[in-house]
Backbone as CSV, one residue per row, in Angstrom:
resi,resn,N_x,N_y,N_z,CA_x,CA_y,CA_z,C_x,C_y,C_z
1,MET,0.625,-1.503,-0.075,0.012,0.056,0.201,0.508,1.135,0.029
2,LYS,2.096,1.326,-0.057,2.921,2.424,0.190,2.650,3.065,-1.068
3,HIS,2.502,2.525,-2.706,2.751,3.208,-3.908,1.010,3.895,-3.729
4,LEU,0.044,3.385,-2.911,-1.287,4.477,-2.825,-0.851,5.602,-2.211
5,SER,0.011,5.655,-1.105,-0.336,7.072,-0.202,0.024,8.067,-0.600
6,LYS,1.131,7.904,-2.039,1.338,9.099,-2.615,0.282,9.776,-3.767
7,PHE,-0.575,8.680,-3.965,-1.839,9.395,-4.481,-2.612,10.408,-4.086
8,PHE,-2.688,10.377,-2.217,-3.777,11.023,-1.696,-2.930,12.227,-0.987
9,GLU,-1.875,12.538,-1.413,-1.133,13.599,-1.405,-1.057,15.013,-1.715
10,TYR,-1.537,16.156,-1.264,-1.815,17.246,-1.924,-0.592,17.972,-2.108
11,LYS,-0.665,19.049,-3.345,0.310,20.069,-3.405,-0.570,21.369,-3.063
12,GLU,0.157,22.130,-2.158,-0.711,23.591,-1.977,0.076,24.630,-2.474
13,GLU,-0.676,25.428,-3.243,0.061,26.538,-4.316,-0.687,27.776,-4.068
14,ASN,-0.120,28.675,-3.822,-0.309,30.288,-3.577,-0.940,30.843,-4.791
15,LEU,-2.201,30.382,-5.100,-2.747,31.331,-6.477,-2.226,32.848,-6.517
16,ASP,-2.809,33.061,-5.258,-2.519,34.895,-5.276,-0.654,35.040,-5.707
17,GLU,0.013,34.305,-5.859,1.371,34.555,-6.056,1.882,34.228,-7.547
18,LEU,0.847,33.866,-8.203,1.249,33.603,-9.715,0.993,34.751,-10.312
19,ASP,2.123,35.127,-11.020,1.924,36.491,-12.358,1.460,35.959,-13.356
20,ILE,0.371,36.067,-13.649,-0.398,35.319,-14.882,0.077,36.325,-16.260
21,GLU,-0.226,37.528,-15.910,-0.143,38.550,-16.851,1.559,38.590,-17.724
22,SER,2.364,38.498,-16.753,4.056,38.283,-17.141,4.024,36.943,-17.856
23,SER,3.229,36.180,-17.652,3.536,34.725,-18.274,3.049,35.154,-19.669
24,LYS,1.909,35.704,-19.763,0.834,35.764,-20.875,2.041,36.620,-22.326
25,ASP,3.006,37.260,-21.915,3.656,38.308,-22.761,4.708,36.917,-23.797
26,THR,5.257,36.084,-22.768,5.968,35.044,-23.104,5.385,33.710,-23.743
27,ASP,3.885,33.607,-23.575,3.456,32.764,-24.428,3.369,32.171,-25.762
28,TYR,3.550,33.581,-26.215,3.427,33.533,-27.856,4.756,34.042,-28.319
29,THR,6.054,33.810,-27.830,7.206,33.933,-28.238,7.503,33.012,-29.500
30,ASP,7.224,32.084,-29.506,7.627,30.813,-30.764,6.940,31.270,-31.736
31,ILE,5.672,31.669,-31.954,4.608,32.209,-33.114,5.266,33.541,-33.451
32,LYS,5.452,34.303,-32.378,6.235,35.711,-33.098,7.442,35.641,-33.798
33,GLU,8.424,34.381,-33.519,9.847,34.632,-34.063,9.425,33.799,-35.201
34,GLU,8.578,32.821,-35.223,8.391,32.180,-36.635,7.504,33.209,-37.590
35,LEU,7.082,34.046,-37.086,6.073,35.012,-38.259,7.170,36.257,-38.787
36,THR,8.103,36.321,-37.589,9.062,37.667,-37.996,10.140,36.599,-39.228
37,ASP,10.430,35.635,-38.697,11.493,34.994,-39.789,10.596,34.913,-41.072
38,MET,9.455,34.382,-41.458,8.770,34.249,-42.563,8.303,35.922,-43.168
39,ILE,8.207,36.717,-42.401,8.292,38.044,-42.989,9.540,38.186,-43.135
40,LYS,10.701,38.250,-42.802,12.061,38.655,-43.655,12.575,37.821,-44.375
41,LYS,11.788,36.689,-44.503,12.248,35.479,-45.745,11.218,36.343,-47.012
42,SER,10.154,36.909,-46.858,9.528,37.346,-47.928,10.214,38.781,-48.139
43,LEU,10.545,39.551,-47.569,11.479,40.675,-47.744,12.777,40.585,-48.672
44,LYS,13.255,39.161,-48.122,14.740,38.956,-48.527,15.532,40.271,-48.304
45,THR,15.374,40.597,-47.011,16.176,41.431,-46.704,16.596,41.690,-45.167
46,GLU,17.317,41.980,-44.462,17.552,42.093,-42.657,17.550,43.198,-42.150
47,ASP,17.139,44.335,-43.470,17.253,45.656,-42.785,15.836,46.107,-42.057
48,GLN,16.081,46.296,-40.773,15.353,46.811,-40.010,14.201,48.210,-40.294
49,LYS,14.531,48.823,-40.945,13.408,49.749,-41.442,12.691,49.349,-42.366
50,VAL,13.220,48.259,-43.456,12.244,47.928,-44.141,11.103,46.938,-43.506
51,PHE,11.871,45.862,-42.403,11.015,45.052,-41.684,9.889,45.997,-40.710
52,ASP,10.388,46.988,-39.943,9.193,48.001,-39.525,8.401,48.805,-40.184
53,ASP,8.709,48.970,-41.862,7.733,49.693,-42.390,6.613,48.504,-43.029
54,PHE,7.046,47.030,-43.436,6.242,45.922,-43.256,5.335,45.947,-42.602
55,ILE,5.499,46.038,-41.152,4.605,45.657,-40.033,3.786,46.960,-40.035
56,GLU,3.992,47.824,-40.012,3.181,49.142,-40.081,2.326,48.901,-41.576
57,ALA,2.531,48.456,-42.453,1.690,48.177,-43.780,0.740,46.883,-43.174
58,CYS,1.220,46.004,-42.848,0.618,44.999,-42.444,-0.675,45.425,-41.340
59,LEU,-0.241,46.290,-40.412,-1.372,46.847,-39.220,-2.367,47.683,-40.105
60,LYS,-2.177,48.337,-40.942,-2.851,49.072,-41.567,-3.938,48.695,-42.608
61,ASP,-3.398,47.481,-43.309,-4.046,46.886,-44.492,-4.044,45.212,-44.444
62,PRO,-4.242,44.723,-43.640,-3.769,43.145,-43.287,-4.129,42.458,-44.474
63,GLU,-5.037,42.601,-45.188,-5.737,42.113,-46.369,-4.948,42.293,-47.808
64,ASP,-4.410,43.223,-47.953,-3.462,43.536,-49.104,-1.873,43.085,-49.011
65,ILE,-1.580,42.647,-47.537,-0.219,42.213,-47.504,-0.256,40.828,-47.654
66,GLN,1.101,40.620,-48.215,1.273,39.030,-48.366,2.261,38.556,-47.911
67,ILE,2.558,37.231,-47.156,3.725,37.015,-46.419,4.136,35.421,-47.278
68,GLU,5.069,35.308,-47.356,5.698,33.920,-48.167,5.250,33.198,-46.937
69,GLY,4.568,31.860,-47.434,4.199,30.941,-46.828,2.955,30.990,-46.109
70,LEU,1.973,32.190,-46.652,1.080,32.206,-46.177,-0.073,33.155,-46.868
71,ILE,0.313,32.838,-48.238,-0.566,33.557,-49.462,-2.130,33.150,-49.693
72,ASN,-1.731,31.533,-49.871,-2.543,30.689,-49.936,-3.976,30.167,-48.780
73,ASP,-4.842,30.121,-48.720,-5.624,29.718,-47.600,-5.175,28.288,-47.159
74,SER,-4.351,27.464,-47.670,-4.127,26.021,-47.679,-3.080,26.524,-46.718
75,ASP,-2.211,27.473,-47.359,-0.893,27.811,-46.457,-1.294,28.143,-45.040
76,VAL,-2.402,29.081,-44.835,-2.972,29.194,-43.649,-3.403,28.347,-42.573
77,TYR,-3.924,27.206,-43.466,-4.524,26.137,-42.761,-3.253,25.382,-42.204
78,GLU,-2.283,25.454,-42.772,-1.144,24.720,-42.495,-0.607,25.301,-41.437
79,PHE,-0.303,26.755,-41.362,-0.150,27.389,-40.220,-0.509,27.285,-39.126
80,TYR,-2.149,27.206,-38.908,-3.240,26.842,-37.917,-2.656,25.561,-37.243
81,LEU,-2.608,24.799,-38.245,-2.451,22.933,-38.046,-1.164,23.169,-36.994
82,LYS,0.017,23.750,-37.560,1.190,23.966,-36.314,1.083,24.715,-35.166
83,TRP,0.111,25.584,-35.362,0.469,26.857,-34.445,-0.975,27.074,-33.372
84,ARG,-1.841,25.502,-33.477,-3.308,25.612,-33.446,-3.436,26.209,-31.728
85,THR,-2.724,25.709,-30.618,-3.070,26.031,-29.772,-2.712,27.580,-29.528
86,GLU,-1.711,28.038,-29.623,-1.362,29.831,-29.703,-2.370,30.456,-30.796
87,VAL,-2.716,29.678,-31.985,-4.013,30.515,-32.551,-5.602,30.823,-31.620
88,ASP,-5.771,29.518,-31.188,-6.894,29.606,-30.455,-6.596,30.133,-29.068
89,ASP,-5.645,30.113,-28.073,-5.452,31.204,-27.151,-5.814,32.716,-27.819
90,LEU,-4.943,33.024,-28.784,-4.973,34.416,-29.358,-6.395,34.622,-29.696
91,LEU,-6.990,34.217,-30.183,-8.376,34.171,-30.511,-9.404,34.070,-29.565
92,SER,-9.072,33.488,-28.168,-9.957,33.321,-27.093,-9.791,34.613,-26.450
93,ASP,-8.651,35.442,-26.583,-8.106,36.205,-25.675,-8.726,37.747,-26.501
94,ILE,-9.171,37.694,-27.752,-9.436,38.853,-28.641,-11.082,38.325,-28.689
95,ASN,-11.655,37.438,-27.875,-13.259,37.264,-28.434,-13.711,36.780,-29.603
96,TYR,-12.581,36.254,-30.213,-13.200,35.940,-31.603,-14.217,34.537,-31.863
97,TYR,-14.187,34.009,-30.902,-15.167,32.983,-30.533,-16.544,33.264,-30.313
98,ASP,-16.542,34.390,-29.478,-17.763,35.030,-29.043,-18.709,35.531,-30.378
99,GLU,-17.943,35.889,-31.810,-18.938,36.550,-32.732,-19.663,35.279,-33.733
100,ILE,-20.542,35.714,-33.870,-21.392,34.656,-34.790,-20.500,34.514,-36.407
101,PRO,-20.431,33.317,-36.557,-20.044,33.214,-38.075,-20.733,34.150,-39.215
102,SER,-22.202,34.053,-39.157,-22.644,34.364,-40.304,-22.602,35.939,-40.105
103,GLU,-22.561,36.515,-39.203,-22.360,38.039,-38.893,-20.660,38.480,-39.357
104,ILE,-19.889,37.655,-39.739,-18.303,37.902,-40.001,-18.269,37.114,-41.519
105,LYS,-19.574,37.039,-42.519,-20.103,36.289,-43.503,-19.001,35.080,-43.416
106,VAL,-18.893,34.582,-43.061,-18.127,32.782,-42.747,-19.421,31.923,-42.387
107,PHE,-19.111,30.998,-43.567,-20.179,29.743,-43.471,-19.805,28.476,-43.775
108,SER,-18.501,28.207,-43.552,-17.990,26.711,-43.504,-16.993,26.883,-42.249
109,LEU,-16.821,25.468,-42.035,-15.862,25.648,-40.770,-14.296,25.782,-41.323
110,TYR,-13.824,25.594,-42.080,-12.973,25.858,-43.148,-12.582,27.181,-43.151
111,ASP,-13.587,27.856,-43.399,-13.426,29.699,-43.806,-13.235,30.384,-42.471
112,TYR,-14.054,29.718,-41.561,-14.067,30.175,-40.105,-12.414,29.968,-39.283
113,ILE,-11.998,28.548,-39.816,-10.517,28.405,-39.182,-9.605,29.835,-39.931
114,ILE,-9.453,29.740,-41.251,-9.000,30.500,-42.076,-8.772,31.998,-41.749
115,GLN,-10.206,32.413,-41.573,-10.495,33.727,-41.250,-9.915,34.059,-39.911
116,GLY,-9.841,32.770,-38.858,-9.638,33.134,-37.561,-7.884,33.425,-37.341
117,THR,-7.631,32.107,-38.200,-5.895,32.270,-38.207,-5.293,33.360,-38.551
118,LYS,-5.988,34.055,-39.850,-5.768,35.486,-40.391,-5.580,36.350,-39.350
119,LYS,-6.829,36.672,-38.475,-6.993,37.737,-37.451,-5.897,37.116,-36.411
120,ALA,-5.364,35.732,-36.068,-4.520,35.813,-34.771,-3.236,36.553,-35.677
121,ILE,-2.770,35.943,-37.064,-1.764,36.287,-37.617,-1.327,37.813,-37.488
122,SER,-2.576,38.615,-37.354,-2.432,39.794,-37.599,-2.331,40.730,-36.058
123,GLU,-2.752,39.917,-35.326,-2.649,39.967,-33.879,-1.195,39.709,-33.445
124,THR,-0.573,38.553,-33.735,0.748,38.659,-33.544,1.514,39.454,-34.079
125,ILE,1.511,39.942,-35.449,2.081,40.900,-35.803,2.209,42.224,-35.135
126,SER,0.870,42.553,-34.479,0.880,43.764,-33.778,1.482,43.308,-32.102
127,MET,1.857,42.112,-31.798,2.262,41.797,-30.869,4.062,42.241,-31.310
128,ILE,4.593,41.969,-32.445,5.733,41.961,-33.017,6.602,43.470,-32.913
129,LYS,5.520,44.466,-33.092,5.572,46.077,-33.220,5.771,46.466,-31.993
130,ASP,5.206,45.898,-31.128,5.256,46.533,-29.306,6.320,46.016,-29.108
């Protein structure tokens, strides 16, 4: 019965001491790095000014900007599959899932995922800017 005694042990944590807000900033580090690399690959330059201008253009009009590897819907879907946890967390943070699909003119699950992923990419780009 020794092995069962460990089952009944409890670990106490003080939830008031957890710093959730500061951990959120680092949650998306990997996806931000991936998008930064994709943007630099699209621009074919390491010039920071060109990168900053591209980020500004992305934020002003995200539909007109094309990032290599995220041009087609199938590319966006592959991006979603790779980063689904981060994308879903981002979309949850901005209350995307509270929107009614028909109100945002989306009528299939595939299109809902694509549009949501594009929204998450846009949010990530704004985090890169900051």
